C-alpha positions in Angstrom: 76.3 84.7 109.0 76.4 82.0 105.9 78.3 84.2 103.2 79.2 83.8 99.2 82.7 82.9 98.3 84.7 81.5 96.5 87.8 79.4 97.7 91.1 78.3 95.8 94.5 77.1 96.0 95.9 76.2 99.8 98.7 77.5 101.9 97.6 79.6 104.8 94.4 81.3 104.3 93.9 84.8 103.2 90.5 86.3 103.3 89.9 88.9 100.5 87.1 91.6 101.2 86.1 93.6 98.1 84.7 97.4 98.9 81.5 99.3 98.6 78.8 98.2 95.8 81.0 95.3 95.0 81.3 91.7 94.6 84.3 89.2 95.6 85.0 88.9 91.5 86.7 91.7 92.0 89.4 89.7 93.0 89.7 87.5 90.4 92.0 89.0 88.3 94.6 88.3 91.7 93.3 85.2 93.5 95.1 82.7 91.0 98.2 84.1 91.4 97.5 83.9 95.0 96.2 80.5 95.5 99.5 79.1 94.2 100.5 80.0 98.0 97.7 80.6 99.8 94.0 79.1 100.4 92.0 82.1 99.1 88.6 82.8 100.6 87.0 85.7 98.7 84.2 86.7 100.4 80.9 88.9 99.2 79.6 91.4 102.6 75.8 91.0 103.1 74.1 92.4 101.1 76.3 92.4 98.6 77.0 90.3 95.3 75.3 86.7 95.9 75.4 87.2 100.3 72.1 87.8 101.6 71.2 90.7 103.5 72.1 91.1 107.1 69.2 90.1 109.4 66.4 92.3 110.1 67.5 95.2 112.7 70.8 94.8 112.2 72.1 98.1 110.5 74.6 98.0 107.8 77.6 100.1 109.1 81.6 98.7 109.1 81.2 97.3 112.8 78.5 94.8 111.4 80.5 94.0 108.3 83.2 93.3 110.3 81.2 91.3 112.7 80.2 89.0 109.8 83.2 88.4 108.7 84.7 87.3 111.6 81.2 85.0 112.4 81.8 83.6 108.7 85.5 82.7 109.3 84.0 80.7 112.5 82.0 79.0 110.6 84.4 77.8 107.8 86.9 76.8 110.9 89.2 79.4 109.5 91.0 81.1 112.6 93.0 84.4 112.6 93.4 83.9 109.0 95.6 86.8 106.7 93.1 89.4 105.3 93.3 91.9 102.7 90.9 94.3 101.6 89.8 97.1 99.1 88.7 100.1 99.7 85.6 99.9 102.4 87.3 96.2 102.6 90.6 97.6 103.4 88.8 99.6 106.5 87.1 96.4 107.8 90.5 94.5 106.9 92.1 97.1 109.5 89.2 96.9 112.1 90.2 92.8 112.4 93.7 93.8 112.8 92.7 96.1 115.6 90.8 93.8 117.1 93.2 91.0 116.9 91.5 88.7 115.1 93.4 88.0 112.2 97.2 86.9 111.4 98.1 90.5 109.4 95.9 92.8 107.2 96.7 94.3 104.0 94.4 97.0 102.6 94.1 98.8 99.2 93.1 102.4 99.7 91.1 101.6 102.5 88.5 104.1 103.5 88.4 106.1 106.7 91.3 108.7 106.2 89.5 111.2 104.8 89.5 115.1 106.0 87.1 117.8 105.2 84.7 116.9 102.1 86.8 113.9 101.1 84.0 111.4 102.7 80.9 114.0 100.7 83.0 113.9 97.6 83.4 110.1 97.4 79.7 109.1 98.5 78.6 111.5 95.7 80.7 109.8 93.0 79.4 106.6 94.5 75.8 107.6 94.7 76.5 108.3 90.8 77.9 105.5 89.4 75.1 103.4 90.9 72.3 105.8 89.6 74.5 105.3 85.9 73.7 101.5 86.4 70.2 102.3 87.4 70.0 104.7 84.3 70.6 102.2 81.8 67.5 100.8 79.4 67.6 97.1 79.3 70.4 95.6 76.7 72.2 99.1 76.7 74.7 97.9 79.6 76.3 95.4 77.4 76.5 98.3 74.1 78.5 100.1 77.1 81.0 97.2 78.4 81.8 97.0 74.9 82.5 99.9 74.1 86.2 101.6 75.4 84.2 105.3 75.5 82.1 103.0 77.7 84.1 101.6 79.7 86.0 104.8 80.4 82.6 106.4 81.2 81.7 103.9 83.6 84.7 102.8 85.4 87.3 105.4 84.8 86.9 106.6 88.3 87.8 103.7 89.9 90.0 102.3 88.0 93.2 103.5 86.1 93.2 101.7 82.7 89.5 100.6 82.2 90.7 98.6 79.2 92.1 95.9 80.9 89.2 95.1 82.2 86.7 92.6 80.1 83.4 93.7 79.4 81.8 90.8 81.0 83.3 92.0 84.5 81.9 95.7 83.6 79.0 94.4 83.0 79.0 91.9 86.1 80.2 94.7 88.4 77.3 97.1 86.7 75.1 95.0 88.4 76.6 94.2 91.5 76.5 97.9 92.0 72.9 98.3 90.9 71.1 95.6 93.0 73.8 95.8 96.4 70.8 95.7 99.0 73.0 96.9 101.7 74.5 100.1 99.7 72.3 102.9 100.3 72.9 102.3 104.3 76.4 101.5 104.1 77.6 105.0 102.1 75.6 106.6 105.0 77.7 105.6 107.9 81.1 106.7 105.8 80.3 109.9 107.3 80.7 108.9 110.4 83.8 106.6 109.7 87.4 107.3 111.7 90.7 105.2 111.3 90.1 101.9 113.6 91.7 101.1 116.5 95.6 100.8 117.1 96.3 97.2 115.1 98.0 93.8 117.5 98.5 92.5 113.8 100.8 93.7 111.4 99.8 95.3 108.7 100.5 96.9 105.4 98.8 99.7 103.3 99.3 100.1 99.5 97.6 103.0 97.6 96.8 103.3 93.9 99.0 106.5 92.2 95.8 107.6 90.7 93.3 106.8 93.3 90.3 109.1 91.8 87.3 108.0 94.9 89.8 108.3 97.8 92.2 110.5 97.0 96.1 109.4 97.0 97.0 112.4 99.7 95.1 110.2 101.9 97.8 108.0 102.0 99.6 110.6 103.8 97.3 110.2 106.8 97.2 106.7 106.7 100.9 106.5 107.0 100.7 108.7 110.0 98.2 106.7 111.7 100.3 104.0 110.9 103.3 105.0 111.9 105.0 103.4 108.6 105.6 103.8 105.0 102.5 103.4 102.5 103.1 101.7 99.5 102.3 103.5 96.2 100.7 101.4 93.3 101.7 102.7 90.5 99.9 103.6 87.5 96.8 102.2 89.5 93.4 103.3 90.5 91.2 103.3 93.6 90.6 99.6 92.4 93.8 98.0 91.7 93.4 94.2 90.6 92.7 95.0 87.1 95.2 97.5 86.6 97.9 95.3 87.6 97.6 92.2 89.1 101.3 91.4 88.9 101.9 94.4 91.3 98.8 93.1 93.7 99.6 90.0 94.1 102.9 90.8 94.9 101.9 93.1 98.0 99.1 90.9 99.3 101.7 87.8 99.0 104.2 90.1 101.1 101.6 91.3 103.5 100.3 87.5 104.6 103.8 86.3 105.0 104.0 89.0 108.3 102.7 87.5 111.5 
């Protein structure tokens, strides 16, 4: 299907997938760093960002979102790209690797490695964040985003350093979360997410040292599942791209060098 995307650079194609309630602009801090040696394609999932929703009757879940990404790549004529994703996007990246549809997959704090009440906590935090964006009266979003305290309250659960995000990025991210047509149904599907099948392509998993949404102990389960060490993104939160762009870019370049 046709999806909104941003494409920059040249080299082997690298498709970037955002988390639930976000948009391709989440990758903005690292795109130009990657584009010096990759054909970077940052895409909005259907029902998120500027992409249209899924067709009527098609449920929102990781499988249908993965199908949509595969279809999108086929329409672009991009065969077996490298792929990297964050959170939900990380889970989709690993699912693409399990399907053998990509050359490599890099997952930053991927969903699906939780246990017990951890997914309940994650869903509650995400609902609260979306509720906050919907409760702010017109004109207040800009005031909140331009305040250090406001940025900390609005994005402090998903980034380790809210001050490193521009007010414009906070505003745009809040709007993407507020308006995401696929949010509620996709979030409900989290309750049935389990680790994907065994990968048929090289994978890299990295986890934010200060991840407050998908707690760092989940990295231990991801390491057992993948039978390899999980990289620690020091000083980073759940959405690490603005916390340390150079570190994240380095991990993605290394991951997309594996074939």
